[in-house]
C-alpha positions in Angstrom: 93.8 91.3 14.5 94.6 93.2 17.7 97.7 94.4 19.5 98.2 95.4 23.1 100.9 98.0 23.7 102.0 98.4 27.3 104.7 100.7 28.6 107.5 99.0 30.5 106.2 99.8 33.9 103.6 97.0 33.3 105.4 93.7 33.9 104.4 90.8 31.6 104.5 87.2 32.7 106.5 84.9 30.4 103.4 83.5 28.7 102.3 87.0 27.7 105.7 87.9 26.4 105.5 84.8 24.1 101.8 85.4 23.2 102.4 87.5 20.1 99.7 90.1 20.9 101.8 92.2 23.3 104.4 94.8 22.6 106.3 96.8 25.2 107.4 100.4 24.9 110.4 101.1 27.2 110.9 103.9 29.6 114.4 104.9 30.6 115.9 105.2 34.0 118.8 107.3 35.1 121.0 107.0 38.3 123.9 109.5 38.7 124.4 109.9 35.0 124.0 106.2 34.1 121.1 105.7 31.7 119.4 102.3 31.9 116.8 101.2 29.4 113.8 99.4 31.0 113.8 96.4 28.6 115.0 92.8 28.6 118.5 94.0 29.4 117.5 95.5 32.8 119.6 94.1 35.6 117.6 94.6 38.8 120.3 93.8 41.3 122.8 96.2 39.6 120.1 98.9 39.5 119.3 98.4 43.2 123.0 98.7 44.1 123.3 101.9 42.1 120.2 103.3 43.8 121.5 102.5 47.3 124.8 104.2 46.6 123.3 107.3 44.9 122.9 110.5 46.9 120.4 111.9 44.5 118.3 108.9 43.7 116.9 107.5 40.4 114.7 109.3 37.8 112.7 108.0 34.9 111.9 109.4 31.5 108.8 108.4 29.5 108.8 107.0 25.9 108.7 109.5 23.1 105.7 109.9 20.8 107.8 108.4 18.0 108.4 105.2 20.1 104.7 104.8 20.4 104.1 105.5 16.7 106.6 102.7 15.9 104.6 100.4 18.2 101.4 101.2 16.4 102.8 99.8 13.1 102.0 96.3 12.0 99.1 94.3 10.7 96.8 94.7 13.7 93.7 96.9 12.9 92.8 97.2 16.7 95.6 98.7 18.8 95.0 99.1 22.5 97.6 101.0 24.6 98.0 100.8 28.4 100.2 103.3 30.1 101.3 104.3 33.6 98.9 106.6 35.4 98.8 110.0 33.8 99.1 111.5 37.2 102.5 109.8 37.8 104.2 110.0 34.4 104.1 111.6 30.9 103.8 108.2 29.3 100.0 108.6 28.8 100.3 112.0 27.1 103.2 110.7 24.9 101.1 107.7 23.8 98.1 110.0 23.0 100.3 112.4 21.0 101.8 109.4 19.2 98.3 108.3 18.3 97.3 111.7 17.0 100.5 111.9 14.9 100.0 108.4 13.6 96.4 109.1 12.5 97.5 112.4 10.8 99.9 110.3 8.7 97.8 107.2 8.1 94.2 108.3 8.4 91.8 105.9 10.0 93.4 102.7 8.6 93.4 101.3 12.2 91.6 101.9 15.4 93.9 103.0 18.3 92.8 103.7 21.9 95.0 104.8 24.8 94.0 103.7 28.3 95.2 105.7 31.3 95.7 102.8 33.7 95.4 105.1 36.7 97.7 102.5 38.2 101.2 101.1 37.6 103.2 97.9 37.5 100.9 94.8 37.5 97.8 97.1 37.4 98.7 97.7 33.8 99.3 94.0 33.3 95.8 93.2 34.5 94.3 95.7 32.1 96.2 94.2 29.2 94.8 90.8 30.2 91.3 92.1 30.4 91.6 93.7 26.9 92.7 90.3 25.6 89.8 88.5 27.3 87.2 90.7 25.7 88.9 90.6 22.2 89.1 86.8 22.4 85.4 86.7 23.4 84.6 88.5 20.1 83.7 91.9 21.4 84.0 94.8 18.9 86.6 97.6 19.4 84.2 100.1 21.0 82.8 97.4 23.3 86.2 96.4 24.4 87.1 100.0 25.2 83.9 100.6 27.1 84.2 97.3 29.2 87.9 97.9 30.0 87.2 101.5 31.1 84.6 100.2 33.5 87.1 97.6 34.7 89.7 100.3 35.4 87.2 102.2 37.5 86.7 99.1 39.6 90.5 98.5 40.2 92.6 99.3 43.2 96.4 99.2 43.6 98.3 98.9 46.8 101.9 98.8 47.9 104.2 98.6 51.0 107.8 99.8 50.9 110.7 98.4 52.9 112.5 101.7 52.7 111.5 105.3 52.1 114.9 106.4 50.9 114.1 106.8 47.2 111.1 108.9 48.0 113.3 111.0 50.3 116.0 111.4 47.7 113.5 112.3 45.0 112.1 115.1 47.3 108.7 113.4 47.6 109.1 113.0 51.4 110.8 115.2 54.0 114.1 114.1 55.6 112.5 114.3 59.0 109.5 112.1 58.1 111.7 109.5 56.4 114.1 109.5 59.4 111.3 109.0 61.9 109.7 106.3 59.8 113.0 104.4 59.4 114.0 104.9 63.1 110.7 103.5 64.4 110.4 100.8 61.7 107.1 102.4 60.5 106.0 101.1 57.1 103.3 103.1 55.3 100.6 101.3 53.4 100.1 103.2 50.2 97.4 103.0 47.5 96.1 104.6 44.3 93.3 107.1 44.2 90.6 107.0 41.6 92.4 109.8 39.8 95.6 107.6 39.6 97.6 109.5 42.3 99.3 107.9 45.3 97.8 108.2 48.8 98.7 106.8 52.2 96.1 104.3 53.4 97.7 103.7 56.8 100.8 102.6 58.5 102.1 99.8 60.8 105.2 99.0 62.8 107.2 96.4 60.9 106.8 94.9 57.4 104.6 91.9 58.4 102.0 94.1 60.1 102.0 96.5 57.2 101.4 93.7 54.7 98.6 92.3 56.8 97.0 95.8 56.8 97.4 96.0 53.0 95.7 92.6 52.6 92.9 93.6 55.0 92.3 96.9 53.1 92.3 95.1 49.7 89.8 92.4 50.9 87.4 95.1 52.4 87.3 97.0 49.0 87.2 94.0 46.6 83.8 92.6 45.5 83.2 89.4 43.6 86.7 88.1 44.4 86.1 84.7 42.8 85.7 86.3 39.4 88.8 88.5 39.6 92.5 88.0 39.0 94.8 89.4 41.7 98.4 90.3 40.8 101.4 90.7 43.1 104.7 92.2 42.1 107.8 92.3 44.3 111.1 93.9 44.1 113.7 91.3 44.9 111.7 89.6 47.6 109.9 86.4 46.2 109.4 84.8 49.6 107.6 88.0 50.9 105.3 88.0 47.8 104.6 84.3 48.4 103.7 84.9 52.0 101.2 87.7 50.9 99.6 85.3 48.4 99.2 82.7 51.2 97.7 85.2 53.6 95.1 86.1 50.9 94.3 82.5 50.1 93.4 81.9 53.7 90.7 84.5 53.7 89.4 84.9 50.1 89.1 82.9 46.9 90.2 84.6 43.7 89.9 83.3 40.2 93.7 83.4 39.9 96.7 85.0 41.8 99.8 85.8 39.8 103.2 86.8 41.2 105.8 88.7 39.1 109.2 90.3 39.8 109.3 94.1 39.2 111.0 95.4 36.1 112.8 98.7 35.9 110.3 101.5 36.6 108.5 99.5 39.2 111.8 98.6 40.9 112.5 102.3 41.1 109.1 103.0 42.8 109.0 99.9 45.0 112.7 99.8 45.9 114.4 96.7 47.3 111.9 94.7 49.3 108.8 96.5 48.2 105.5 94.7 47.4 102.8 95.9 45.0 99.3 94.4 44.7 96.6 95.2 42.1 93.1 93.8 41.7 
């Protein structure tokens, strides 16, 4: 038996929530002293309102090693863990510490492996789906780990933000740069580096041009599209995500394209109107 543990930055489609092989470990968000658990109780619209009204902006805290240890319990003898990029959050380190503590207490009763997604949001989701694909195909534990690590190396994550306000409030962007970008309607096209950090790939005037640039960048870097699943997550903008999907379908044929609404942590990163894409 196997289990796939994903931190709550990785949004799960409804069918995976009902699948039985997946378990989510929740991060926690905080806006002006209000603590919000990133689980099924998360209210996106209320959170976005709080973020807009906040002068300081939101913060997140990663799950404790004890939370991960609890998730490793159960009948599964193969436990695979997928976390937010280790370069963006302490979730990966917490999951590894939880693994070490669990194995000190229980020995080698089960095999546990923690994947650093080097991504976020639906990038984590795709990794979980890939783990399941190889497990269901009958691959052994070590073979699943090896194949999935290779898959992670081949992945890319992209996003375009409607507003830079959260980045400005968090101190990740200067006031002047945010002011100029907002005044001129400049939308940066962002992506993940191979180390799992965030970089700017380009920029465009207006959201539509920025989304077109993001799609163009993705297509130029993605090989073997027909054998890959592409995932799009959006923060409170389903029509925008649908338009991105339609743009992609006109120029490339993917095995499958899925669209998901962002949960808590991804809503914090993407902010209202943001679009994230992973393949």
